[in-house]
N, C-alpha and C positions, 0 to 999 in steps of 0.2 A: 806564751800571748800567742805568735802568730799563728800555734794550731787553734785556740781558740776564735781569731779572728776568721779564717779560711770557714771552718764550722758554721758560724753564725750568716757570713755569705752564701753559704749551699744553701740553706733552709731558707732565706730570704729568694732568691731566685725560685726554689722551686714552687713556693708560693706563689710568686707572679706566673708562673706557666701554668697554672691552673684555670687562671681567667681566661687563656685563650680558648677551651672546648666549650662547644655549644651544642645542643641535641637541635637536628632537625625537625623540623615538623612532617615536609613533603620534598618534593625535589626540588620545587623552587625555595627550601630553605627556610628558617623559621620564620612563625607568621606574621604577618602586618601587623603593626599595636604593641607586639609583644615588647614589655618590658625586660631590659635585662640587667641585674643588680649583684652586685660582687663587691669585697672587701677581700684585702690583703691582711695576711698575718705575719708577722716576726716574730720570730722565735729565738733566742739566744741565751748564754748563761754568763753570770757576773760572781766569779770566786766559786767557780761550781755550781752556783744556785740557777736552775732555768728560770729564766725572764718572757715574757708573751707583749707584746703592742700590738693592737688590731688598727687597720688603718681606715681612713672614713668610706663610706659607702659611695661606688662609683656605678652609673647608672647609664643605660640610654635606651632611647627605642628604635624598633625594626621598623625599618622604610617600608614602604611598599612596592616590589619588585613585580613590575608589568609586563609579561613575556606571554607567547604562545607558539604552538606549531598549526600551521595546515596545511595537510596533503590529502592528493585526490587518491579516494579509495575504490576506485574499479581499476582491477586486475589488468583490463584489457580496454581498447577504444570502446568506446558504446557502441554499436549499428542501428542506424537507423533508417527508415524509408521515404521517399518522397512525398509530401502530403500525410504526415504522420500527425496527428492531433497533438500529440505532446508528448515529450523525452524528460530524461534526467541523468547529470551527472552527481556522482555522488561523492563526499570528501569528510574529512575528520577533522574537527578542531582538537586541542588539547590545551588547558591552561596549564602553563608552565609556569607560573609566578607564586609568589607566596600570600595571595590573599583570593575572595572570589572575585570574580570581572564578567561583567556583560560584553560582548562582543557584535557589533554592529556587523550586517552581511551585504555585501554588493556583488555584482556581476559585471567584468568585463569582457565585450564583444572583440575579441581580439583582431589585428588588421592580418592581412594578407601575409603567407609566407612564416607566420611567427611559429616559433619553436613549441612543440607538445611534447608529454613525457613519452610521447610513440611516434615510431619511425614513419612518419604519414605525413605526405605533401600536400600543394594545394588548397590549403587553406583558405578559406571566403573571407572576404572583409564585408561583405555585403549580405545578410542572411536573408534581405529583403520581409519578406511578412514577418518571419520569426522574432518573438517577442523573447525575453530570457529576464530572470530575475534570480534571485539566492533566498533560499527559504530556512527555515529550520526542519521543516517536513514537509514531507510530499503533500500533505495538504494546505500548504500555504500559510500556515496556522501564523508565522510569524517572520520578520526580517532580523531578528534581534535573540542572540542566546544569551538567556538573562542568568546573570549569579552564577556562571559554570564554577564549579569547585574546582580549584588546585588537582591535577593528574588524572581527571577524568573525562576522557575522550567523549567527544559527542557528534552524530552524524548528523550532516546538514548538505543540502539539495543545490543545487541551479538545475531551475526548470525551464524548458523551452518549450511553447507554444505556438501550433502556427507555422510547422513546419512545411515550406512554401513546393507545390508540384515541381517547380523550376530545377530542385536540385537533380545532381547529375551522380550517377552510380562513380563512388570514388572520390568525390568530394569531401573535404574536412571542414567542420566547423568546431571550432576551437573558443574555448573561455577560460580567463582566468576568475576566480573565487577570493574574493577580498574579506578579511574579520578585520574589524577595527574596534579597539577596546575603546568603552565609554562608560557613562556613570547610568547609576539602575534605572535613569528615565529614557537609554535606549538612543540618546542622540548625542548629549553633550562628550565632545569629545576631551579625551586627558592628556593636558600638557604635560612636558616632559621636565622635572623636577620643580617641578609645583607644590609648595605644603597646601596640601589637603585638610581645611581648617573644618570641614562639615560632615565628617564622621562615617563618611560614605562604606559601604559595605561591610558595618558592624563595628566599626573605628570605636574606640572611647578615646584616643589622643588622637593630636595631630599627628599624620605621616607628610612624607613627601612621596609624590607618585615620581617614580624613575621605570622610564621605557628601557627595558633592558633588551627588546629584538633585536634580529639580525633583519638584512635584507632576503628575499627570497632568492631560489636560483636563476629565476627568469628576470629580476631588476623589476618585478611588477609593484615593488615596494621598497623603502628605505629602510635604512638601519636608525632604530631609535625614534620609530613612527609608531608605534602602537598599533601598528599593520601588520599582520600575517597572510601569507598569498601563495595559492597553488595555481596548477592547470591543470586543465583535462579534456578533450574534445568528443566529438562522434566523427563515426565515418559514415558515410551515404551507400547503402547498398541496393542497387535499382539494376531491373531488367535492361537493357539497351537493343531492341529490335528492330532490325532493316528488313524492309520487302524488296524484292525485285517480280520482275515479269516479263514472259518472254514469249513472243507466236512464232510457231512453227507450222509451215503446213507441210501435212502426211498424205493426200493424196487430192486429186481431182480426178473429173467425170471422164479425161482424153486421155490423159497421159499416167492415170494409176498412181502408183506410188513411186515413178521412177521420173525424178526431177518435176514434181508435182506445181502448178502452178494457182494464182488467188483467182479463179474463176469462178462464177455460180456453180453452186452443189460439191465445191471442194472443203476437205476438211483440214478445218486447222485446230492445232492442239496450242492450249496455251498452258505454260508452266508456271507455277508462283513458287516462291522460293521466301522462307521467313526464317531469319538468324538472329538469335539472341548471344549478343554476345556480353552481356554485364555481367555482375556477379553472381545474381540469384535466379530465379525461375522466374519467369512469366506466367501466369495463370489465367483461365478464362480467354485465351486468345482464339477471337473468331475472323475470318476472312467474308468480307460482302463486297459482292463485284456486281455491278448493273451491265447486262448487256446489251447492246442497241439492237435490238430484237429487228429493227427495219431492216438492218444487215444481214444478221445472222442469227441461227434457231442452235439453240442449247441441245446436246446430246447426250451425254454423261459426264461423271468428275471420279479421280480417286483422290485419296492422299498416302502419303507414306511419310515415314521418321527418316528417310536413307535414301531416297530418289531410286532405291530398288524393288522394296515388298510394297503392292501398292495394294489397297482397301478401297474398296467402291464407296463413295459417299450415302448416308441413309438415303431414301425415298423420302419426297417432301422438302428438299435441300434446296431443291429450285424453285422457285415460285416468281415466274414470270413479271419481271424481266431480272429477278435478281436472285443470285447464286449465294446460299450461307451457310458459310463452313466451318463450323467447329475443331479448333485444334485441341484445344484444353491447355494443358502445361506443357510449355517450351523451356526447358532446363538452360541454369547459363552458362558461361563459358563457351560457348559455341554451339549449343544446341541449335538443331533445324527442322523443320518442319517444311514439306512440300504437298502441293496442290498441281492438279494437272485434269483439265478439263477443254473436252472437245465439242468445237463450232463446227455448224456448215453457213457457208456463205450462202446467201438468199439471193 
């Protein structure tokens, strides 16, 4: 008798364990709206004769788990230049829930000194004329990712237009992208643990909406708010030009080159130095100098990349009273160009 009871109990327990297994449709779990039904079977013997008993059917409906990840997709900080018409930051959104879901996009202009995914200081809090928005594509077609299928990443963008000329070399423009779960209309925000009785996203039965998202690494959103977020940033690359000018008297009609003085007929040499301390080259660099022709007369001019090897400027560079010299490109990180020219004192 004891042996038969033990056998009966063992068979019953195995039947109950079978109820705990469920097939997952995707990473977010069994699809929302799925009805899970199962029964338990009891097997035992009486007087050596096998007996079977079937339980009633027990069922439940899988609710809608809403979750997502947002991550910046730029492998390095995105470089821009002052006055650039438009620039973009790239992000990836993945629906990690168990139902199709739409996500409304928005961008946040981060405050000064905000942390970014990159080791870059000097974040600007005021981008002046720059205007930013979050979009599904570079054509700015929409600000809503519509009915995104679970486990299918999609690329979205923050697009910034009208970057100001006032941006300085090394400035950081940091932004956060937010994606918020909404219904198919693209605007209605989903409330946590609220029963959906309107069969959204193809559901054929009522399901609860459960916001299962965590907060992001920078606290730009909160846990269980249906929002995913991440940050990205631009870094400004620009030339930083400086110009200095010195005058040296090199001869006069009386003392010649020995301790010459600034008397009529003396020759004065101007030296103009242009240096680029910025990150990138400056192109089309041109110097113009309007001479006081009532007091001096232009003689000739030369240019040099190193203040040692000099090349005469082309004929026609001086059209009284203005000397115009084209340097062209001056490389960044300390690149220099020099101009020297002689005048005589009238």
